[in-house]
C-alpha positions, 0 to 999 in steps of 0.5 A: 180303875179297871176291874175284871171279876171272873166267876163260874169255876168249879169241880166237874166230872170229865165230859161235863160242862161249865160256863165262865163269866168275866165282868169288866168295870172301870172301862168303857165298852167302847174302849175295849179292843178285845177280851179273852181267856187264858189258863195256867195249870200247876207247873205250866206257863199261862196259855191262851184259851180263846179271844174275841175282838170288839168286832166279834172275831174269835180265836181258839187254842187248838186243844179247845177248838170244837169244845169251848165257845167264847162270847161277849155281851157288849152292853154288859161288858161281860165275856163268857167261856162255854166249856163243853166235853171237859177233860182232866187236862183242862184243869187250871186257873182260868184268867180273864183278859181285856186289852186296849190298843193305844200307842201300845197294847195294854192288858188287864187281868182278873184274879182267876177262877179255878176249874177242876175236871176230875172224877 
């Protein structure tokens, strides 16, 4: 059974930084085609934040470009999201995602970690 465990969410002041971690278990690192982070703010739909493929290609949503950095430790089967220059509008529950391509794409999700940016 695939499990994704996120950590690192917290309350932080505007301009501050946080580092989120997502540890994947129950799935071989060689099977993962990509990992990513999504977020959902109250009353809004879940949205993409950043993704990284097995080959290391990254993709970022426009609102976080230049401020957030996604990375992956393949041997630890863990993804990270370094978030700098945080803004109140970054407040959301952040979800880790892992996807695998077979006949169809299969997505796995973590339970989420709360990030609150407020003074």
